[in-house]
C-alpha positions as MATLAB code, in Angstrom:
seq = 'MNQEQRDISKLCIHTITTKPWSVEEAAKNFSAAGVKGITVWRDALEGRNIRDTGKLLREHDLTIVSLCRGGFFAHKDLNKRKAAIEDNKRAIEEAQQLGTSLIVLVCGADPLQSLGDSRKQIRDGIVEILPQASAAGVKLAIEPLHPMYAGDRSAINTLAQANDMTEEINSPFVGVAVDV';
ca = [
     -41.969   64.168  -80.735;
     -42.758   64.315  -84.637;
     -41.022   61.610  -87.199;
     -37.702   64.099  -87.780;
     -37.268   64.507  -84.308;
     -36.946   60.847  -83.290;
     -34.048   59.325  -84.506;
     -33.986   55.491  -84.015;
     -31.209   54.705  -86.531;
     -29.213   53.408  -83.873;
     -32.118   51.139  -82.243;
     -31.617   47.593  -81.984;
     -34.266   45.246  -80.831;
     -34.080   41.596  -79.912;
     -36.182   39.013  -81.609;
     -36.940   37.728  -78.116;
     -38.892   40.811  -77.322;
     -41.479   40.235  -80.361;
     -41.252   36.501  -79.785;
     -44.932   35.789  -80.859;
     -43.942   37.328  -84.620;
     -41.826   35.107  -87.066;
     -38.228   36.428  -88.175;
     -39.843   37.375  -91.384;
     -42.461   39.567  -89.432;
     -40.050   41.392  -87.161;
     -37.731   41.834  -90.297;
     -40.605   43.496  -92.187;
     -42.167   45.307  -88.960;
     -38.808   46.828  -87.624;
     -37.945   47.983  -90.924;
     -40.948   49.281  -91.842;
     -40.425   51.460  -88.757;
     -36.985   52.438  -89.224;
     -35.115   50.366  -86.878;
     -31.755   49.117  -88.071;
     -30.675   47.015  -85.769;
     -31.498   43.619  -84.614;
     -30.452   40.635  -82.356;
     -31.338   37.210  -83.086;
     -31.948   34.941  -80.377;
     -30.754   31.347  -81.479;
     -34.627   29.702  -80.583;
     -35.923   32.385  -83.668;
     -33.099   29.921  -85.628;
     -34.562   26.764  -85.044;
     -35.373   24.566  -88.015;
     -34.299   27.439  -90.079;
     -31.493   28.025  -92.725;
     -29.161   30.373  -90.969;
     -27.552   31.880  -94.187;
     -31.008   32.462  -95.811;
     -31.992   34.202  -92.479;
     -29.301   36.567  -92.659;
     -29.790   37.270  -96.283;
     -33.702   37.976  -95.464;
     -32.457   40.345  -92.413;
     -30.283   42.445  -94.874;
     -32.704   42.405  -97.359;
     -34.893   44.466  -95.394;
     -31.705   46.770  -94.693;
     -31.358   45.502  -90.753;
     -27.493   45.241  -89.395;
     -27.564   41.854  -87.346;
     -25.712   43.433  -84.470;
     -25.716   40.031  -82.625;
     -26.422   36.466  -82.069;
     -28.147   36.171  -78.444;
     -27.376   33.814  -76.363;
     -23.974   31.883  -75.805;
     -23.013   31.403  -72.252;
     -24.111   29.032  -69.630;
     -20.836   27.714  -68.912;
     -21.095   26.984  -65.018;
     -22.039   23.788  -64.018;
     -20.921   21.342  -61.263;
     -21.408   18.577  -63.392;
     -18.260   18.205  -65.847;
     -20.656   16.680  -68.653;
     -22.873   19.791  -68.335;
     -19.731   22.107  -68.999;
     -18.622   20.380  -71.463;
     -21.903   19.975  -73.180;
     -22.116   24.075  -72.597;
     -18.758   24.203  -74.541;
     -19.897   22.284  -77.380;
     -23.285   24.428  -77.674;
     -21.115   27.667  -77.455;
     -18.984   26.511  -80.447;
     -22.238   25.723  -82.283;
     -23.239   29.079  -81.431;
     -20.141   30.652  -82.815;
     -21.059   28.654  -86.352;
     -24.474   30.045  -86.283;
     -23.218   33.674  -85.887;
     -20.876   33.515  -88.657;
     -23.792   31.778  -91.023;
     -26.043   34.567  -89.891;
     -23.681   37.149  -90.600;
     -22.731   38.705  -87.113;
     -19.757   39.205  -85.524;
     -20.857   39.185  -82.216;
     -22.527   36.768  -79.266;
     -23.927   38.161  -76.448;
     -22.988   35.738  -73.401;
     -25.217   34.588  -70.658;
     -22.896   33.454  -68.651;
     -24.755   30.973  -66.068;
     -24.437   29.888  -62.655;
     -25.208   26.989  -60.677;
     -26.906   26.965  -57.214;
     -25.104   23.660  -56.277;
     -21.785   25.934  -55.924;
     -20.114   28.948  -54.887;
     -20.239   31.912  -57.328;
     -16.561   31.613  -57.042;
     -16.573   28.544  -58.594;
     -19.294   29.512  -61.289;
     -17.119   32.777  -62.046;
     -14.115   30.239  -62.645;
     -15.938   27.769  -64.860;
     -17.388   31.007  -67.176;
     -13.975   32.377  -67.202;
     -12.255   28.864  -68.506;
     -15.565   28.376  -71.089;
     -14.712   31.832  -72.310;
     -11.170   30.974  -72.673;
     -11.545   27.294  -74.147;
     -14.095   28.963  -76.995;
     -11.870   31.967  -77.903;
      -9.748   30.276  -80.485;
     -12.828   29.286  -82.441;
     -14.454   32.320  -82.070;
     -11.232   34.820  -83.050;
     -11.075   32.191  -86.026;
     -14.325   32.792  -87.283;
     -14.148   36.705  -86.423;
     -16.911   36.223  -83.663;
     -16.505   38.535  -80.614;
     -17.828   37.640  -77.163;
     -19.343   39.711  -75.039;
     -19.903   39.084  -71.511;
     -23.557   40.371  -70.431;
     -23.800   41.021  -66.505;
     -27.337   40.313  -65.274;
     -29.001   41.616  -62.232;
     -27.953   39.870  -58.896;
     -31.150   38.265  -58.361;
     -30.440   36.195  -61.158;
     -26.925   34.958  -59.531;
     -28.325   32.007  -58.780;
     -28.907   30.105  -61.885;
     -28.532   32.448  -64.639;
     -25.265   34.214  -64.421;
     -22.607   34.663  -61.673;
     -21.149   37.752  -63.405;
     -23.454   40.714  -61.567;
     -22.120   43.937  -61.930;
     -20.143   45.701  -64.702;
     -17.098   45.900  -62.825;
     -16.988   41.713  -62.626;
     -17.726   41.833  -66.218;
     -14.779   44.332  -66.736;
     -12.563   42.488  -64.489;
     -12.765   38.998  -66.472;
     -12.602   40.767  -69.695;
      -9.036   42.685  -68.746;
      -8.168   39.154  -67.147;
      -8.669   37.310  -70.604;
      -6.900   39.984  -72.385;
      -8.154   39.523  -75.651;
      -9.891   41.691  -78.719;
     -12.702   39.239  -79.243;
     -13.862   39.327  -75.623;
     -15.809   42.549  -74.203;
     -18.698   43.640  -72.279;
     -22.231   43.797  -73.148;
     -24.867   46.146  -71.792;
     -28.602   45.659  -72.299;
     -30.827   48.289  -70.984;
];
């Protein structure tokens, strides 16, 4: 396939997939390859001026599709649930500073409790941060993960579960992210 036949204008690459690269290297290399979208993982922002990072990415003609990741709401321990809420509120602020209007949520799970309890905590966590997200103009996208991650990474394991939760919350600021 020649360059003219290969349209990657809608491609978005996550910084986690090129983790050895700095944000500057990712911006330069993605842009040079014709990639137009980038999802920035929060670890790539550590120790950086987030607004300046967003400006750098836009200067490389990159659309900041989303910030990844928020979530990890499910914990048997109430203090850990509260800490997760605060971390998600910081993620909303980071998304705003970066210049993106979407946070991908890896929702979390706790092997010390039932998947049902984890799912309720996920729903409750999203509902708790939703006022701040909507005020900031930042959408929250629930990302279902393969069931092998149900024990500790996400109790949301199917598109049906993600869609059901989105419909139950019923907000234009909550949707589903499908990562392929």
